[in-house]
C-alpha positions in Angstrom: 35.2 42.3 -33.7 34.7 38.5 -33.1 34.4 39.2 -29.5 31.8 41.9 -30.0 30.0 40.0 -32.4 30.0 36.9 -30.0 28.8 39.3 -27.1 26.1 40.9 -29.4 24.8 37.1 -30.4 24.7 35.9 -26.5 23.0 39.1 -25.6 20.3 38.2 -28.2 20.2 34.7 -27.2 16.3 33.6 -26.8 15.6 31.6 -23.8 12.9 29.1 -24.6 12.1 25.4 -24.2 14.3 22.9 -26.3 12.6 22.0 -29.3 15.0 19.2 -30.7 14.8 16.2 -28.7 16.0 12.7 -28.8 15.4 9.7 -27.1 17.2 8.8 -23.9 18.2 5.7 -22.0 16.6 3.5 -24.9 18.2 0.0 -23.6 16.4 0.6 -20.1 13.1 1.3 -22.0 13.4 -2.1 -23.7 14.5 -3.9 -20.5 11.3 -2.5 -18.7 9.2 -3.7 -21.7 10.5 -7.1 -21.5 10.1 -7.0 -17.7 6.3 -6.1 -18.4 5.9 -8.9 -20.9 7.1 -11.1 -18.1 4.4 -10.1 -15.8 2.0 -10.6 -18.4 3.2 -14.1 -18.8 2.7 -14.7 -15.2 -0.9 -13.5 -15.3 -1.5 -15.6 -18.5 0.1 -18.6 -16.8 -2.3 -18.3 -13.7 -5.3 -17.9 -15.7 -4.5 -20.9 -18.1 -3.9 -23.2 -15.1 -7.3 -22.7 -13.8 -6.5 -20.2 -11.2 -9.1 -17.7 -12.5 -11.7 -20.4 -12.0 -10.6 -21.5 -8.3 -10.5 -17.6 -7.6 -13.8 -16.5 -8.7 -15.8 -19.7 -8.3 -14.1 -21.0 -5.3 -13.2 -24.5 -4.5 -14.1 -26.9 -1.6 -11.6 -28.9 0.5 -11.7 -31.8 -2.0 -10.6 -29.6 -4.7 -13.5 -29.6 -6.7 -14.6 -26.0 -8.2 -17.8 -25.0 -7.4 -20.6 -24.3 -10.2 -18.9 -26.8 -12.5 -18.3 -30.4 -13.5 -14.9 -31.6 -11.8 -12.0 -34.0 -12.5 -10.9 -36.7 -9.8 -8.1 -36.3 -8.0 -6.3 -39.4 -7.1 -6.4 -40.2 -3.6 -9.2 -37.8 -2.4 -12.6 -39.4 -1.7 -14.9 -36.8 -2.6 -13.4 -35.0 -5.6 -14.5 -35.3 -9.1 -18.0 -34.2 -8.2 -20.5 -32.6 -10.5 -21.4 -29.4 -8.4 -23.1 -27.6 -11.4 -26.0 -26.6 -9.0 -23.6 -25.8 -5.7 -22.3 -22.3 -6.6 -21.1 -21.2 -3.3 -18.4 -22.0 -0.7 -19.2 -22.6 2.7 -17.1 -22.8 5.6 -18.1 -25.0 8.3 -16.5 -22.7 11.1 -15.7 -19.5 9.2 -14.3 -17.9 12.5 -11.7 -20.5 13.4 -8.4 -18.8 12.2 -4.9 -20.3 11.8 -3.1 -17.1 12.7 0.3 -18.6 11.9 -0.6 -19.5 8.3 -3.2 -16.9 7.9 -5.9 -19.2 6.6 -9.4 -20.7 7.8 -9.1 -23.9 9.5 -12.5 -25.3 8.6 -13.6 -27.9 6.0 -14.9 -26.2 3.1 -18.2 -27.2 0.9 -19.9 -26.0 -2.2 -23.5 -25.2 -1.4 -26.6 -24.1 -3.5 -27.3 -21.2 -1.1 -25.8 -19.4 2.0 -27.8 -19.6 5.1 -29.3 -16.0 5.6 -30.4 -16.5 9.0 -28.7 -18.0 12.1 -29.2 -21.7 12.6 -29.1 -22.7 16.1 -29.2 -26.7 16.0 -28.5 -29.8 13.9 -32.3 -29.7 13.4 -32.4 -26.2 12.0 -29.6 -27.4 9.6 -31.5 -30.2 8.3 -34.7 -28.0 8.0 -32.7 -25.5 5.9 -31.4 -28.5 3.7 -34.8 -29.8 3.2 -36.3 -26.3 2.5 -33.7 -24.6 0.3 -31.9 -27.6 -1.1 -28.6 -26.4 0.3 -26.8 -29.1 2.2 -24.5 -27.6 4.7 -22.8 -30.8 5.8 -20.2 -33.0 4.0 -21.3 -34.6 0.9 -21.4 -38.1 2.1 -24.3 -37.4 4.8 -27.8 -37.1 3.3 -30.0 -34.5 5.2 -32.2 -37.4 6.7 -28.9 -38.5 8.6 -28.1 -35.1 10.1 -29.8 -35.5 13.5 -29.2 -39.4 13.6 -25.5 -40.1 12.2 -22.6 -39.8 14.9 -20.3 -38.4 12.2 -22.7 -35.3 12.0 -20.6 -33.5 14.9 -17.6 -33.7 12.7 -19.0 -33.3 9.1 -21.5 -30.8 9.9 -20.9 -26.8 10.6 -20.3 -25.9 14.3 -23.7 -24.4 15.4 -24.9 -22.0 16.0 -24.1 -21.4 12.2 -23.8 -17.7 11.7 -25.9 -15.6 9.4 -23.9 -15.2 6.3 -24.1 -13.7 2.6 -22.4 -14.2 -0.7 -19.3 -12.0 -1.4 -20.0 -10.3 -4.8 -18.1 -12.0 -7.7 -16.2 -14.4 -5.5 -18.9 -16.8 -4.3 -17.9 -17.2 -0.6 -20.4 -17.3 2.1 -19.2 -14.6 4.5 -20.3 -14.1 8.2 -22.7 -10.9 8.2 -21.6 -10.4 12.0 -18.9 -7.5 11.9 -16.4 -9.2 14.2 -16.5 -12.6 12.7 -16.1 -10.9 9.1 -13.0 -9.2 10.4 -11.4 -12.3 11.1 -12.9 -14.0 8.1 -11.1 -11.1 5.8 -8.0 -11.7 7.9 -7.8 -15.2 6.6 -8.9 -14.3 2.9 -6.0 -11.7 2.8 -3.0 -13.7 3.1 0.5 -12.2 3.2 -0.1 -10.3 6.3 2.2 -10.8 9.4 0.3 -9.3 12.2 -3.4 -10.4 12.0 -4.6 -8.5 15.3 -3.3 -5.4 13.7 -5.4 -5.9 10.7 -8.5 -7.1 12.7 -8.3 -3.6 14.6 -7.9 -1.8 11.3 -10.7 -3.3 9.5 -13.0 -2.9 12.5 -11.9 0.8 13.0 -12.5 1.6 9.1 -15.8 0.0 9.1 -17.1 1.7 12.2 -15.7 5.2 11.2 -15.6 5.3 7.6 -17.8 8.4 7.4 -15.6 10.5 9.3 -12.6 9.4 7.5 -14.1 10.5 4.0 -15.2 13.6 5.5 -11.6 14.5 6.7 -10.3 13.5 3.3 -12.7 16.0 1.7 -11.7 18.7 4.2 -8.0 18.1 3.6 -8.8 18.4 -0.4 -10.8 21.6 -0.1 -8.0 23.2 2.3 -5.4 22.2 -0.2 -7.2 23.9 -2.9 -8.0 27.1 -1.0 -4.4 27.2 0.1 -2.9 26.7 -3.3 -5.0 29.6 -4.8 -4.1 32.1 -2.0 -0.4 31.1 -1.5 0.3 33.5 -4.6 -0.8 36.3 -2.4 0.3 35.5 1.1 3.6 33.9 0.1 5.9 36.5 1.7 3.7 36.6 4.7 3.5 32.9 5.0 7.2 32.2 4.8 8.1 35.0 7.5 5.2 33.8 9.8 6.6 30.2 9.5 10.1 31.4 10.2 9.1 33.5 13.3 7.2 30.6 14.7 10.0 28.2 14.6 12.2 30.6 16.3 9.7 31.5 18.9 8.9 27.9 19.4 12.6 26.9 20.0 13.0 30.0 22.6 9.6 29.1 24.2 10.8 25.4 24.6 14.2 26.4 25.8 12.6 28.8 28.4 10.0 26.2 29.6 12.9 23.4 30.0 15.1 26.0 32.3 12.1 26.9 34.1 11.3 23.5 34.9 15.1 22.8 35.8 15.0 25.7 38.2 11.8 24.5 39.9 13.2 20.9 40.0 16.5 22.0 41.7 14.5 23.9 44.4 12.6 20.8 45.1 15.4 18.5 44.9 17.4 20.3 47.3 14.7 19.5 50.0 14.3 15.9 49.1 17.6 14.2 48.3 16.8 11.2 46.5 18.5 9.5 43.5 15.7 9.7 41.4 15.3 13.4 41.9 19.0 13.9 41.3 18.6 11.8 37.9 15.5 14.1 37.0 17.5 17.2 37.7 20.5 16.1 35.4 18.1 14.9 32.7 16.5 18.3 32.7 19.8 20.1 32.7 20.8 18.2 29.6 17.6 18.7 27.8 18.0 22.4 28.7 21.4 23.0 27.5 20.9 20.9 24.3 17.8 23.0 23.5 19.9 26.3 24.3 22.4 25.0 21.8 19.8 24.0 19.1 18.1 27.5 19.4 21.4 29.3 19.0 22.3 27.3 16.0 18.9 27.6 14.6 19.2 31.5 15.1 22.5 31.8 13.4 21.3 29.8 10.7 18.4 32.1 9.9 20.6 35.1 10.2 23.3 33.7 7.4 20.6 32.2 5.2 18.1 35.3 5.2 18.9 35.3 1.4 17.7 31.9 1.1 14.3 33.2 2.7 13.9 35.8 0.0 14.7 32.9 -2.8 11.9 30.6 -0.9 9.5 33.5 -1.2 10.1 34.0 -4.8 9.6 30.3 -5.4 6.4 30.3 -3.5 5.3 33.0 -5.7 6.3 31.4 -9.1 4.4 28.3 -7.8 1.4 30.3 -7.4 1.6 31.8 -10.8 2.1 28.5 -12.3 -1.1 27.0 -10.7 -3.0 30.0 -11.9 -1.8 29.6 -15.6 -1.8 25.8 -15.6 -5.2 25.0 -13.4 -5.1 21.4 -15.0 -1.9 20.9 -13.2 -3.9 20.6 -9.9 -5.6 17.3 -11.4 -2.4 15.6 -12.4 -2.0 13.6 -8.8 -5.5 12.3 -9.2 -4.7 10.9 -12.7 -1.7 9.3 -11.3 -3.7 7.9 -8.4 -6.3 6.5 -10.7 -3.7 4.7 -12.8 -2.0 3.5 -9.5 -5.3 2.1 -8.2 -5.9 0.1 -11.5 -2.5 -1.3 -11.3 -2.6 -2.3 -7.8 -6.0 -4.0 -8.4 -4.4 -5.8 -11.5 -1.4 -6.8 -9.2 -3.7 -8.0 -6.0 -5.8 -10.0 -8.6 -2.8 -11.8 -10.2 -1.2 -12.4 -6.8 -4.7 -14.0 -5.8 -4.4 -16.0 -8.9 -1.0 -17.3 -7.7 -2.4 -18.4 -4.5 -4.6 -20.7 -6.1 -2.2 -21.9 -9.1 -0.5 -25.2 -9.1 -1.7 -28.8 -8.9 -3.8 -30.6 -6.8 -1.9 -32.3 -3.6 -3.3 -34.2 -0.9 -2.1 -32.6 2.7 -1.8 -34.3 6.1 -5.4 -33.7 6.9 -6.8 -35.6 3.6 -7.7 -32.7 2.2 -6.6 -30.8 -1.3 -4.1 -28.0 -1.6 -2.7 -26.4 -4.8 0.9 -26.0 -4.7 3.5 -25.1 -7.4 6.6 -27.2 -7.7 10.2 -26.3 -9.4 10.9 -22.8 -10.2 7.7 -21.7 -10.8 7.1 -21.3 -7.0 9.4 -18.4 -7.2 7.1 -16.4 -9.6 5.6 -14.4 -7.0 9.0 -12.8 -6.3 9.1 -11.7 -9.7 5.5 -10.2 -9.3 6.5 -8.3 -5.9 9.4 -6.6 -8.0 7.0 -5.9 -10.7 4.7 -4.2 -8.0 7.5 -1.9 -6.8 9.3 -1.1 -10.1 5.9 -0.4 -12.2 4.5 1.6 -9.2 7.6 3.9 -9.1 7.6 4.3 -12.8 4.1 5.6 -12.8 5.2 7.9 -10.0 8.3 9.0 -12.1 6.1 9.6 -14.8 4.0 12.0 -12.8 7.2 14.0 -11.7 8.5 14.2 -15.1 4.9 15.3 -16.5 4.6 18.2 -14.0 8.4 19.2 -14.3 8.2 19.4 -18.2 4.9 21.5 -17.7 6.4 24.1 -15.3 9.7 24.4 -17.4 7.6 24.9 -20.7 5.6 27.7 -18.7 8.9 29.3 -17.0 10.9 29.3 -19.9 8.4 31.0 -22.6 8.7 34.5 -22.0 5.7 35.2 -23.9 3.1 33.7 -22.2 0.6 33.8 -25.2 2.9 31.6 -27.1 2.4 28.8 -24.6 1.1 25.6 -26.0 -2.7 24.9 -25.8 -2.3 22.4 -23.0 1.4 22.4 -21.5 0.5 19.3 -19.5 -0.4 17.2 -22.5 2.6 18.4 -24.4 4.7 17.3 -21.5 3.2 13.9 -21.8 3.7 13.7 -25.4 7.4 14.6 -25.1 7.6 12.0 -22.0 6.2 9.3 -24.0 8.0 9.8 -27.3 11.4 10.8 -25.6 12.0 10.1 -22.1 10.3 6.6 -20.9 13.6 5.1 -21.0 15.2 7.4 -18.2 12.0 7.2 -16.1 12.5 3.4 -16.3 15.9 3.7 -15.3 15.4 6.0 -12.4 12.5 3.8 -11.1 14.7 0.7 -11.0 17.2 2.7 -9.1 14.7 3.2 -6.4 13.6 -0.5 -6.9 17.1 -1.9 -6.0 17.2 -0.1 -2.8 13.6 -0.9 -1.7 14.0 -4.8 -2.4 16.6 -5.3 0.0 14.9 -3.5 2.8 11.6 -5.5 2.2 13.6 -8.5 2.5 15.1 -7.5 5.8 11.6 -6.2 7.0 10.2 -9.7 6.1 13.1 -11.5 7.9 12.7 -9.1 11.0 8.8 -9.9 11.1 9.5 -13.9 10.7 11.8 -13.8 13.4 9.8 -11.6 15.9 10.3 -13.0 19.5 13.1 -15.4 18.4 16.4 -13.5 17.6 18.4 -11.9 20.4 18.8 -8.3 21.0 21.9 -7.9 18.9 20.6 -9.5 15.9 17.5 -7.2 16.4 19.4 -4.2 16.7 21.4 -4.9 13.5 18.4 -5.8 11.4 16.9 -2.3 12.3 20.0 -0.6 11.8 20.3 -2.0 8.1 16.7 -1.4 7.6 17.0 2.3 8.7 20.4 2.9 6.3 18.5 1.3 3.4 15.5 3.8 4.1 18.0 6.6 4.2 19.6 5.7 1.0 16.4 5.4 -0.6 15.4 8.8 0.2 18.6 10.0 -1.1 18.3 8.3 -4.3 14.7 9.4 -4.6 15.7 12.9 -4.2 18.5 12.9 -6.9 16.1 11.2 -9.0 13.7 13.9 -8.9 
């Protein structure tokens, strides 16, 4: 009787989403909150020490912040000036880039206006100062001395002075010429290892931005269309892909054997070592392709039932997108949040670059440097970039998974919540943020050593021997594989 009652109860079991939830991994959530408070402390510290004013308003080579009164720096002649009327930073030689330290090797001054047209001689510079009241030479020279004082060759800009315009919000005079501007951007964006790559990247993006935007829009439209029709062509699509893979393998193997036979005929006529090496290489490739094709064909035969499961999954995925159309926009919201966070992170990183106490350098100019343990704050900031970015991505995965599970296990679809996605977000925020923080921290633990090794590899480029280079690349590759496996397990 007990067995029959048990079987009767189990047969009547109602499959539905879990309703009684409890919070998971609370200590990890508390640790993540404390970490975020630390990130906020770094931001507050950099703003409190004047880094925000130096970043936004800009400062000259003597430590003066443009557009305000300044305090005298001991040992620096032209510091402590009243530059209320001079709101823009002007570089005497903006295209002179220090590729090693990623900075502009030029004297920086605060000026009242950027030169909006090219100035070809010192007389033009003098006329510009007399007309606009903007002195482009160092503070100790008066405009009347520009063409007579022998110091003008060193204290005045290198001519011809390129046409420039102020960068919005950052009060720097940037060259209008695209080639010079690309180099200027390289120096402003520090923490980049290969400046030539960045130069080509900036130039390429600027010249073909319309094509890039058009292709992005086209890929988005095609993705939307495929997502709608995938429900109806899932069976055909999977079998087409399977057949194409098999035919591609067979075709590639046939071509290799044909090339081998052709090469063998020609090699018999010309007995050279190179011909023999080519023939042997083709034979190895043809045999390897044959073995691969046979193994692939056997796998397809053995796993034909899994193909049916794949078709079923495609079919269910198509139905999910039909019933939950807002799921399509979930990645857009995640991307928007990531953009906001990355903008904040880069801003604080720039703050950190101008944080510290003014210190005279070997050239007699001022640099802002942090001393003691505070100079390692940017490492904490880098860890925050990885952890919080992975946290945001994990929140998206958890939200999508929760919405799909709610749809799938609700047998009566009319009983679905009004918005399963919002219900999933609510469930995530109320109960599972700790688990998301824990999973994203595991990925962070693997990414940090890989980034350190990549940084070491970049710094030692051309200096280490072949063995060290091979070991570094092997370690980076192993950590990459471990990261992918852990990401898969997390998902």
